C-alpha positions as CSV (number, residue, x, y, z in Angstrom):
1,M,117.8,155.2,133.9
2,K,115.3,157.1,131.9
3,N,114.4,155.6,128.5
4,Y,113.3,158.6,126.3
5,I,114.6,157.7,122.9
6,D,112.9,155.4,120.4
7,L,114.3,155.5,116.9
8,H,112.3,152.7,115.3
9,M,108.5,152.6,115.0
10,H,106.0,152.2,112.2
11,S,102.9,154.1,111.0
12,K,100.1,153.0,108.8
13,Y,102.3,153.7,105.8
14,S,104.0,150.4,106.5
15,D,101.8,147.5,105.5
16,D,102.0,146.1,109.0
17,G,101.6,149.4,110.9
18,Q,98.4,150.5,112.6
19,F,98.5,154.2,113.5
20,T,98.8,157.5,111.7
21,P,102.0,159.5,112.2
22,S,100.1,162.0,114.5
23,E,98.7,159.2,116.6
24,L,102.3,157.9,117.1
25,V,103.6,161.3,118.1
26,H,100.9,161.6,120.7
27,Q,101.5,158.1,121.9
28,C,105.2,158.9,122.3
29,L,104.2,162.0,124.3
30,E,102.2,159.8,126.7
31,A,105.0,157.2,126.9
32,G,107.7,159.8,127.8
33,V,109.5,159.5,124.5
34,E,111.3,162.8,123.8
35,I,113.3,161.8,120.6
36,M,111.5,159.6,118.0
37,A,111.8,158.4,114.5
38,I,109.1,156.8,112.4
39,A,110.9,154.4,110.1
40,D,108.4,153.0,107.7
41,H,109.2,150.1,105.4
42,N,110.6,151.7,102.2
43,S,108.3,154.7,102.6
44,V,108.8,158.3,103.6
45,K,105.1,159.3,103.5
46,A,104.8,159.7,107.3
47,I,107.6,162.2,107.8
48,D,106.1,165.5,106.9
49,E,103.1,164.9,109.2
50,E,105.4,163.5,111.9
51,I,107.6,166.6,111.9
52,K,104.6,169.0,112.0
53,C,103.0,167.2,114.9
54,C,106.3,166.9,116.8
55,Q,106.9,170.6,116.5
56,E,103.4,171.2,118.0
57,V,103.9,169.0,121.1
58,G,107.7,169.6,121.6
59,I,109.1,166.2,120.7
60,K,112.3,166.0,118.6
61,C,112.2,163.7,115.6
62,I,114.6,162.4,113.0
63,P,113.5,161.7,109.4
64,A,113.9,157.9,108.8
65,V,113.0,155.1,106.4
66,E,113.6,151.4,106.9
67,I,115.0,150.0,103.6
68,D,114.8,146.3,102.7
69,C,118.1,145.2,101.1
70,T,120.3,142.2,100.7
71,F,123.9,141.2,101.6
72,E,125.6,137.9,100.8
73,G,122.2,136.3,100.2
74,V,120.7,137.6,103.5
75,N,117.7,139.9,103.6
76,L,118.4,142.9,105.9
77,H,116.6,146.0,107.2
78,V,118.7,149.2,107.1
79,V,117.3,152.4,108.6
80,G,118.4,155.6,106.8
81,Y,118.4,158.5,109.2
82,G,118.5,162.2,108.5
83,M,118.6,162.2,104.7
84,D,116.8,164.5,102.3
85,Y,113.8,162.3,102.0
86,H,112.0,164.5,99.4
87,Q,114.3,163.2,96.6
88,E,112.4,161.2,93.9
89,E,115.0,158.5,94.0
90,I,114.0,157.7,97.6
91,K,110.3,157.8,96.8
92,A,110.9,155.4,93.9
93,L,111.9,152.8,96.5
94,E,108.3,152.5,97.7
95,E,106.9,152.3,94.2
96,N,109.3,149.5,93.2
97,V,108.6,147.4,96.3
98,L,104.9,148.0,96.1
99,R,104.7,146.7,92.5
100,Q,106.5,143.5,93.5
101,E,104.5,143.0,96.7
102,L,101.2,143.3,94.8
103,S,102.5,140.7,92.3
104,C,103.6,138.3,95.2
105,S,100.3,138.6,97.1
106,N,98.5,136.0,95.0
107,Q,101.4,133.7,95.2
108,K,101.3,134.0,99.0
109,L,97.6,133.1,98.9
110,K,98.3,129.9,97.0
111,L,101.1,128.9,99.2
112,T,99.1,129.6,102.4
113,N,96.1,127.5,101.1
114,A,98.6,124.7,100.3
115,L,99.2,124.5,104.1
116,G,95.6,123.2,104.5
117,F,93.5,126.4,104.4
118,D,90.9,127.8,102.0
119,L,91.2,131.5,102.1
120,K,89.7,133.8,99.4
121,K,91.0,137.1,98.0
122,E,88.1,138.8,99.8
123,D,89.3,137.6,103.2
124,L,92.7,139.4,102.7
125,D,91.3,142.5,101.0
126,A,89.2,143.1,104.2
127,V,92.3,143.8,106.2
128,S,94.5,145.5,103.5
129,D,94.3,149.2,102.4
130,N,96.3,148.8,99.2
131,G,96.0,145.2,97.9
132,V,99.2,144.0,99.5
133,W,98.7,140.9,101.7
134,T,101.5,140.5,104.3
135,G,102.3,137.4,106.4
136,E,100.9,139.3,109.4
137,M,97.6,139.7,107.6
138,F,97.4,136.0,106.8
139,G,97.9,135.3,110.5
140,E,95.3,137.9,111.5
141,V,92.6,136.5,109.1
142,L,93.3,132.8,109.8
143,L,93.2,133.3,113.6
144,A,89.9,135.1,113.4
145,K,88.1,132.3,111.4
146,E,85.9,130.1,113.5
147,E,86.4,127.1,111.2
148,Y,90.1,127.1,112.1
149,K,89.6,127.5,115.8
150,N,91.2,124.1,116.5
151,H,93.6,123.9,113.6
152,E,96.9,122.4,114.7
153,L,99.0,124.8,112.7
154,L,97.5,127.8,114.5
155,K,97.6,126.5,118.1
156,P,101.0,128.0,118.9
157,Y,99.7,131.5,118.0
158,R,96.5,131.3,120.2
159,E,96.4,132.5,123.8
160,G,98.8,130.4,125.9
161,G,100.7,129.1,122.9
162,K,104.4,129.4,122.6
163,R,104.2,132.0,119.8
164,S,101.2,133.9,121.2
165,D,103.1,137.0,122.5
166,N,103.1,138.6,119.1
167,P,100.9,136.1,117.1
168,Y,100.6,137.9,113.8
169,V,104.2,138.8,113.3
170,N,105.4,135.5,114.7
171,F,103.2,133.8,112.0
172,Y,105.0,135.9,109.5
173,W,108.4,134.9,110.7
174,D,107.5,131.3,110.8
175,F,105.9,131.0,107.4
176,Y,106.6,134.0,105.2
177,A,110.2,135.0,106.0
178,Q,113.2,134.1,103.9
179,G,113.5,130.3,103.7
180,K,110.0,129.6,105.1
181,P,107.3,127.7,103.2
182,C,105.3,130.7,102.1
183,Y,108.2,133.0,101.3
184,T,108.0,134.9,98.0
185,E,111.0,136.6,96.7
186,I,111.2,140.3,96.1
187,V,114.2,141.9,94.4
188,F,115.6,144.4,96.9
189,P,118.6,146.7,96.4
190,T,121.9,145.5,97.7
191,L,123.3,146.8,101.0
192,Q,126.0,148.7,99.0
193,E,123.3,150.4,96.9
194,T,121.4,151.3,100.0
195,I,124.4,152.8,101.8
196,D,125.3,154.8,98.7
197,L,121.7,156.1,98.3
198,V,121.4,157.2,101.9
199,H,124.9,158.8,101.9
200,K,124.1,160.5,98.6
201,Y,121.3,162.5,100.3
202,G,123.1,163.3,103.5
203,G,121.9,160.5,105.7
204,K,123.4,157.8,108.0
205,T,122.8,154.0,107.7
206,V,122.0,151.8,110.7
207,L,121.6,148.1,110.6
208,A,118.2,147.4,112.2
209,H,117.7,144.5,114.7
210,P,120.7,142.5,113.5
211,G,120.2,139.8,116.1
212,N,117.0,139.0,114.2
213,N,118.2,139.1,110.6
214,L,121.7,137.8,110.9
215,K,120.9,135.0,113.4
216,D,123.9,132.6,113.1
217,K,125.8,134.8,110.7
218,Y,127.0,137.6,113.0
219,E,130.4,137.6,111.3
220,L,128.8,139.3,108.3
221,F,128.6,142.5,110.3
222,D,132.3,143.0,110.1
223,E,132.0,142.9,106.3
224,M,129.2,145.5,106.4
225,V,131.4,147.9,108.3
226,K,134.0,147.6,105.6
227,I,131.6,148.8,102.9
228,G,130.3,151.8,104.9
229,I,127.5,151.0,107.3
230,D,127.4,153.9,109.8
231,G,125.8,152.3,112.8
232,V,123.9,149.4,114.4
233,E,120.6,149.1,116.4
234,A,122.3,147.3,119.2
235,F,119.2,147.8,121.5
236,S,116.1,146.3,120.1
237,S,112.9,144.7,121.5
238,Y,113.9,141.6,119.6
239,H,117.3,141.2,121.0
240,S,118.6,138.7,123.6
241,Q,121.1,140.0,126.0
242,E,123.7,138.0,124.0
243,A,122.8,139.9,120.9
244,I,122.8,143.3,122.7
245,D,126.3,142.6,124.1
246,Y,127.7,141.4,120.8
247,F,126.6,144.3,118.7
248,Y,127.2,147.0,121.3
249,K,130.8,145.8,121.6
250,K,131.1,145.8,117.8
251,A,129.9,149.4,117.7
252,Q,132.5,150.4,120.2
253,E,135.2,148.4,118.4
254,Y,134.5,150.2,115.1
255,D,133.4,153.5,116.5
256,L,129.9,153.3,115.1
257,L,126.7,155.0,115.8
258,V,124.6,153.1,118.3
259,T,120.8,153.3,118.3
260,C,117.8,151.9,120.1
261,G,114.4,151.1,118.8
262,S,111.2,149.3,119.9
263,D,110.0,148.4,116.4
264,Y,106.5,149.3,117.6
265,H,103.7,148.5,115.1
266,G,100.5,148.3,117.1
267,K,98.3,145.3,116.7
268,T,100.8,143.1,114.8
269,K,103.1,143.2,117.8
270,P,101.0,143.7,120.9
271,S,103.7,142.8,123.4
272,I,106.0,145.6,122.1
273,H,105.5,149.1,123.5
274,L,107.0,152.5,122.6
275,G,110.3,153.1,124.3
276,D,110.8,149.4,124.9
277,S,114.2,148.8,123.2
278,K,115.9,146.9,126.0
279,C,118.4,149.8,126.2
280,S,120.7,149.2,129.1
281,I,123.0,152.2,128.8
282,D,122.4,155.9,129.7
283,Q,120.4,157.1,126.6
284,S,122.1,160.5,126.9
285,L,125.1,158.7,125.4
286,I,123.0,157.9,122.3
287,E,121.6,161.4,122.2
288,E,125.2,162.7,122.2
289,Q,126.1,160.4,119.3
290,L,123.1,161.6,117.3
291,K,124.2,165.2,117.7
292,N,127.8,164.3,116.8
293,N,126.5,162.7,113.6
294,G,124.4,165.7,112.7
295,L,121.0,164.0,113.3
296,L,119.8,166.3,116.0
């Protein structure tokens, strides 16, 4: 089966993204992706450039943004597709999160050094464009430092280590994600607020990589459906076959939109490639759903 749809990727407007929107469009062209969506974290800055470039090369694209939100104490990622992204209320999302991330960066530095390192502000500023230091950036800086070449904590992320497939983002998941030793709390909107915002401006809400965020709390998905989630990213580069089967069956049970996405970032996730969403169904079925939901 031909894989030609990728509805989850990130540009440089995500703190952990590498490429410009135009570069992503041309990479999609080379990879055979015909329907794409750049879904940056809490940012819509990429979309105008994405649309213009897609029109030039003949690729279809759907405006999207990946919104951090919370439900029952769990941090989630919800992609809003097809909404009027020029609204100030949507742009304010990025400003709110940016303010908090800047404040949390110094706290991350202290927590990281408490693990047995001696990083300086200048080390992180060298890899950040806006003063925000992400967990992936800490991983990148630490793994590049000669003095930590044999540090026990970093061995799993070096070549041949059990976390070396995507070392930077795995370092984030292991140390900076919710419940981990370097986690810093940011106040995100609730899932209900996120659904209401996306719906207000004509969009559809899709729960991104639920196998990753829900982990042993899959039962929460049924509650999300009750409050208005429109779809689920059943096919994701992160998902095990068990997660794919579970969420695809849930989508069928509730008649929800099903999407597929690689979550491609570039250097922070080198083992992930455009179009690689582990999609095991005929993607024309997804395209048909997109059309039926007014997204194409």
